[in-house]
MDAnalysis code that builds the backbone (N, CA, C; Angstrom):
import MDAnalysis as mda
import numpy as np

u = mda.Universe.empty(321, n_residues=107, atom_resindex=np.repeat(np.arange(107), 3), trajectory=True)
u.add_TopologyAttr("name", ["N", "CA", "C"] * 107)
u.add_TopologyAttr("resid", np.arange(1, 108))
u.add_TopologyAttr("resname", ["UNK", "UNK", "UNK", "UNK", "UNK", "UNK", "UNK", "UNK", "UNK", "UNK", "UNK", "UNK", "UNK", "UNK", "UNK", "UNK", "UNK", "UNK", "UNK", "UNK", "UNK", "UNK", "UNK", "UNK", "UNK", "UNK", "UNK", "UNK", "UNK", "UNK", "UNK", "UNK", "UNK", "UNK", "UNK", "UNK", "UNK", "UNK", "UNK", "UNK", "UNK", "UNK", "UNK", "UNK", "UNK", "UNK", "UNK", "UNK", "UNK", "UNK", "UNK", "UNK", "UNK", "UNK", "UNK", "UNK", "UNK", "UNK", "UNK", "UNK", "UNK", "UNK", "UNK", "UNK", "UNK", "UNK", "UNK", "UNK", "UNK", "UNK", "UNK", "UNK", "UNK", "UNK", "UNK", "UNK", "UNK", "UNK", "UNK", "UNK", "UNK", "UNK", "UNK", "UNK", "UNK", "UNK", "UNK", "UNK", "UNK", "UNK", "UNK", "UNK", "UNK", "UNK", "UNK", "UNK", "UNK", "UNK", "UNK", "UNK", "UNK", "UNK", "UNK", "UNK", "UNK", "UNK", "UNK"])
u.atoms.positions = np.array([
    [4.931, 3.077, -12.184],
    [6.125, 3.759, -12.632],
    [7.182, 2.735, -13.037],
    [7.334, 1.698, -12.210],
    [8.289, 0.650, -12.555],
    [7.925, -0.030, -13.870],
    [6.642, -0.262, -14.055],
    [6.199, -0.905, -15.292],
    [6.497, -0.014, -16.499],
    [6.302, 1.277, -16.371],
    [6.603, 2.205, -17.460],
    [8.093, 2.214, -17.781],
    [8.915, 2.229, -16.731],
    [10.359, 2.203, -16.939],
    [10.785, 0.888, -17.595],
    [10.196, -0.201, -17.146],
    [10.530, -1.499, -17.728],
    [10.114, -1.565, -19.193],
    [8.964, -1.011, -19.517],
    [8.513, -1.000, -20.905],
    [9.475, -0.197, -21.775],
    [9.943, 0.940, -21.276],
    [10.893, 1.755, -22.028],
    [12.210, 1.008, -22.236],
    [12.700, 0.384, -21.181],
    [13.953, -0.369, -21.281],
    [13.776, -1.589, -22.187],
    [12.610, -2.200, -22.162],
    [12.344, -3.348, -23.023],
    [12.385, -2.936, -24.490],
    [11.842, -1.770, -24.765],
    [11.843, -1.264, -26.137],
    [13.282, -1.041, -26.613],
    [14.085, -0.449, -25.748],
    [15.498, -0.219, -26.081],
    [16.215, -1.549, -26.280],
    [15.929, -2.517, -25.422],
    [16.549, -3.835, -25.523],
    [16.147, -4.534, -26.818],
    [14.888, -4.413, -27.203],
    [14.436, -5.018, -28.461],
    [15.142, -4.376, -29.657],
    [15.315, -3.061, -29.623],
    [16.036, -2.379, -30.695],
    [17.483, -2.840, -30.746],
    [18.102, -2.984, -29.581],
    [19.485, -3.458, -29.508],
    [19.590, -4.870, -30.073],
    [18.630, -5.697, -29.728],
    [18.605, -7.073, -30.218],
    [18.525, -7.104, -31.743],
    [17.676, -6.246, -32.288],
    [17.538, -6.176, -33.746],
    [18.828, -5.681, -34.393],
    [19.450, -4.691, -33.779],
    [20.708, -4.164, -34.318],
    [21.802, -5.229, -34.298],
    [21.868, -5.983, -33.215],
    [22.871, -7.046, -33.112],
    [22.587, -8.123, -34.151],
    [21.332, -8.473, -34.339],
    [20.978, -9.497, -35.327],
    [21.332, -9.029, -36.736],
    [21.104, -7.755, -37.035],
    [21.438, -7.229, -38.349],
    [22.953, -7.164, -38.567],
    [23.674, -6.787, -37.507],
    [25.124, -6.644, -37.610],
    [25.789, -8.001, -37.765],
    [25.394, -8.975, -36.914],
    [26.014, -10.300, -36.944],
    [25.534, -11.113, -38.141],
    [24.316, -10.883, -38.539],
    [23.741, -11.684, -39.612],
    [23.144, -12.958, -39.035],
    [22.266, -13.599, -39.760],
    [21.583, -14.779, -39.239],
    [22.510, -15.960, -38.981],
    [23.636, -16.011, -39.674],
    [24.528, -17.159, -39.487],
    [25.469, -17.006, -38.304],
    [25.586, -15.806, -37.731],
    [26.512, -15.569, -36.623],
    [25.762, -15.143, -35.362],
    [24.792, -15.887, -34.973],
    [23.986, -15.503, -33.817],
    [24.641, -15.871, -32.487],
    [25.789, -16.504, -32.483],
    [26.424, -16.907, -31.225],
    [27.468, -15.917, -30.757],
    [27.454, -14.695, -31.249],
    [28.431, -13.680, -30.846],
    [28.223, -13.247, -29.406],
    [29.231, -12.555, -28.863],
    [29.183, -12.086, -27.477],
    [28.019, -11.126, -27.254],
    [27.774, -10.276, -28.232],
    [26.671, -9.315, -28.102],
    [25.330, -10.042, -28.061],
    [25.205, -11.089, -28.856],
    [23.960, -11.861, -28.852],
    [23.745, -12.546, -27.516],
    [24.818, -13.076, -26.939],
    [24.710, -13.723, -25.630],
    [24.328, -12.709, -24.559],
    [24.930, -11.549, -24.638],
    [24.650, -10.505, -23.638],
    [23.203, -10.024, -23.755],
    [22.710, -9.843, -24.969],
    [21.323, -9.415, -25.128],
    [20.359, -10.495, -24.642],
    [20.732, -11.757, -24.823],
    [19.889, -12.839, -24.313],
    [19.846, -12.803, -22.786],
    [21.004, -12.535, -22.176],
    [21.046, -12.408, -20.715],
    [20.191, -11.231, -20.253],
    [20.281, -10.123, -20.971],
    [19.486, -8.947, -20.619],
    [17.985, -9.229, -20.755],
    [17.614, -9.979, -21.792],
    [16.200, -10.335, -21.960],
    [15.718, -11.216, -20.813],
    [16.585, -12.122, -20.396],
    [16.232, -12.994, -19.267],
    [16.083, -12.173, -17.987],
    [16.994, -11.225, -17.783],
    [16.905, -10.362, -16.609],
    [15.643, -9.507, -16.664],
    [15.289, -9.028, -17.856],
    [14.079, -8.230, -18.030],
    [12.843, -9.056, -17.655],
    [12.814, -10.302, -18.092],
    [11.679, -11.165, -17.765],
    [11.591, -11.407, -16.261],
    [12.750, -11.556, -15.628],
    [12.781, -11.750, -14.168],
    [12.254, -10.502, -13.454],
    [12.676, -9.323, -13.891],
    [12.210, -8.078, -13.285],
    [10.706, -7.903, -13.514],
    [10.235, -8.251, -14.707],
    [8.797, -8.156, -14.988],
    [8.010, -9.060, -14.056],
    [8.538, -10.246, -13.804],
    [7.871, -11.173, -12.879],
    [7.862, -10.604, -11.462],
    [8.975, -10.020, -11.037],
    [9.048, -9.421, -9.703],
    [8.092, -8.244, -9.573],
    [7.968, -7.456, -10.631],
    [7.036, -6.331, -10.599],
    [5.605, -6.826, -10.470],
    [5.281, -7.897, -11.163],
    [3.929, -8.452, -11.066],
    [3.658, -8.970, -9.651],
    [4.642, -9.632, -9.049],
    [4.495, -10.095, -7.668],
    [4.329, -8.912, -6.725],
    [5.100, -7.857, -6.957],
    [5.001, -6.648, -6.131],
    [3.623, -6.013, -6.267],
    [3.095, -5.976, -7.491],
    [1.765, -5.410, -7.724],
    [0.714, -6.208, -6.950],
    [0.806, -7.525, -7.020],
    [-0.140, -8.385, -6.310],
    [-0.062, -8.153, -4.803],
    [1.163, -8.088, -4.291],
    [1.351, -7.854, -2.853],
    [0.816, -6.486, -2.449],
    [1.087, -5.477, -3.247],
    [0.624, -4.135, -2.924],
    [-0.900, -4.042, -2.952],
    [-1.530, -4.750, -3.873],
    [-2.995, -4.737, -3.919],
    [-3.568, -5.403, -2.668],
    [-2.945, -6.502, -2.229],
    [-3.404, -7.174, -1.003],
    [-3.213, -6.254, 0.207],
    [-2.071, -5.586, 0.263],
    [-1.806, -4.668, 1.378],
    [-2.800, -3.516, 1.365],
    [-3.097, -2.997, 0.189],
    [-4.062, -1.894, 0.080],
    [-5.443, -2.343, 0.559],
    [-5.840, -3.554, 0.202],
    [-7.134, -4.084, 0.650],
    [-7.163, -4.217, 2.172],
    [-6.077, -4.743, 2.752],
    [-6.004, -4.853, 4.219],
    [-6.038, -3.473, 4.870],
    [-5.354, -2.505, 4.263],
    [-5.328, -1.157, 4.825],
    [-6.719, -0.543, 4.806],
    [-7.472, -0.778, 3.735],
    [-8.839, -0.253, 3.665],
    [-9.698, -0.857, 4.772],
    [-9.565, -2.168, 4.996],
    [-10.316, -2.824, 6.070],
    [-9.927, -2.243, 7.430],
    [-8.626, -2.051, 7.636],
    [-8.146, -1.466, 8.886],
    [-8.710, -0.060, 9.069],
    [-8.687, 0.732, 8.016],
    [-9.162, 2.107, 8.095],
    [-10.655, 2.155, 8.440],
    [-11.447, 1.269, 7.840],
    [-12.877, 1.213, 8.159],
    [-13.092, 0.809, 9.622],
    [-12.368, -0.215, 10.065],
    [-12.502, -0.669, 11.453],
    [-12.060, 0.418, 12.418],
    [-10.988, 1.117, 12.085],
    [-10.505, 2.196, 12.940],
    [-11.555, 3.300, 13.064],
    [-12.200, 3.639, 11.964],
    [-13.247, 4.658, 11.994],
    [-14.404, 4.243, 12.884],
    [-14.811, 2.970, 12.768],
    [-15.910, 2.484, 13.598],
    [-15.535, 2.486, 15.068],
    [-14.347, 2.016, 15.396],
    [-13.896, 1.971, 16.796],
    [-13.768, 3.384, 17.354],
    [-13.245, 4.291, 16.568],
    [-13.102, 5.679, 17.012],
    [-14.465, 6.289, 17.315],
    [-15.448, 6.038, 16.470],
    [-16.799, 6.539, 16.691],
    [-17.408, 5.932, 17.966],
    [-17.212, 4.627, 18.141],
    [-17.749, 3.968, 19.341],
    [-17.113, 4.525, 20.609],
    [-15.821, 4.750, 20.582],
    [-15.129, 5.297, 21.756],
    [-15.661, 6.699, 22.069],
    [-15.862, 7.502, 21.041],
    [-16.402, 8.846, 21.249],
    [-17.781, 8.776, 21.881],
    [-18.615, 7.870, 21.387],
    [-19.954, 7.712, 21.964],
    [-19.887, 7.264, 23.419],
    [-19.028, 6.286, 23.707],
    [-18.903, 5.793, 25.084],
    [-18.387, 6.881, 26.017],
    [-17.427, 7.650, 25.563],
    [-16.913, 8.737, 26.401],
    [-17.992, 9.777, 26.667],
    [-18.812, 10.058, 25.666],
    [-19.920, 11.001, 25.861],
    [-20.911, 10.452, 26.879],
    [-21.259, 9.163, 26.756],
    [-22.205, 8.548, 27.706],
    [-21.657, 8.559, 29.121],
    [-20.398, 8.218, 29.257],
    [-19.777, 8.207, 30.585],
    [-19.789, 9.614, 31.179],
    [-19.484, 10.605, 30.345],
    [-19.473, 11.988, 30.818],
    [-20.871, 12.429, 31.246],
    [-21.901, 12.015, 30.523],
    [-23.270, 12.398, 30.845],
    [-23.835, 11.629, 32.031],
    [-23.378, 10.412, 32.239],
    [-23.959, 9.554, 33.270],
    [-23.271, 9.649, 34.627],
    [-22.105, 10.204, 34.691],
    [-21.426, 10.229, 35.992],
    [-22.101, 11.237, 36.919],
    [-22.204, 10.871, 38.171],
    [-22.874, 11.769, 39.119],
    [-21.999, 12.995, 39.414],
    [-22.651, 14.101, 39.647],
    [-21.910, 15.304, 39.985],
    [-21.402, 15.167, 41.417],
    [-20.236, 15.655, 41.635],
    [-19.651, 15.609, 42.966],
    [-20.082, 16.892, 43.690],
    [-20.833, 16.708, 44.780],
    [-21.314, 17.854, 45.545],
    [-20.742, 17.789, 46.954],
    [-20.608, 18.928, 47.540],
    [-20.143, 18.979, 48.924],
    [-21.329, 18.721, 49.856],
    [-21.028, 18.431, 51.096],
    [-22.067, 18.169, 52.092],
    [-22.938, 19.408, 52.284],
    [-22.339, 20.551, 52.265],
    [-23.093, 21.805, 52.429],
    [-24.059, 22.018, 51.269],
    [-23.603, 21.722, 50.044],
    [-24.469, 21.885, 48.875],
    [-25.637, 20.903, 48.946],
    [-25.381, 19.666, 49.393],
    [-26.466, 18.687, 49.555],
    [-27.477, 19.137, 50.600],
    [-27.028, 19.711, 51.708],
    [-27.955, 20.208, 52.740],
    [-28.813, 21.321, 52.191],
    [-28.220, 22.211, 51.402],
    [-28.991, 23.310, 50.797],
    [-30.027, 22.768, 49.817],
    [-29.639, 21.752, 49.065],
    [-30.565, 21.151, 48.091],
    [-31.726, 20.465, 48.817],
    [-31.450, 19.791, 49.943],
    [-32.521, 19.143, 50.730],
    [-33.471, 20.199, 51.268],
    [-32.937, 21.304, 51.794],
    [-33.784, 22.390, 52.309],
    [-34.666, 22.957, 51.186],
    [-34.094, 23.147, 50.013],
    [-34.848, 23.676, 48.888],
    [-35.968, 22.725, 48.508],
    [-35.671, 21.444, 48.480],
    [-36.695, 20.456, 48.107],
    [-37.784, 20.347, 49.182],
    [-37.445, 20.549, 50.448],
    [-38.456, 20.462, 51.510],
    [-39.368, 21.664, 51.411],
])
């Protein structure tokens, strides 16, 4: 979105630059408007550079986030499996009376 906005503003700036050049003529390129448009072009180039740096940073962050998301999914699955195993492997808690009844049944 920033790149689209910058492209639109760049187009407007280029048109302004052409209008100033036509108005001042080739021999009067040192006018205030020409200086201001040069400053605006420099600022545009700086913003374009910042947008490119932001894009690079965002791509790196997105890559790290994907790695994190994959690792989180694996860890979540492992925890679920371990909790299931623990639940299945823990001994049932029986009372002394229930154990005596079970021994009688087995005898």
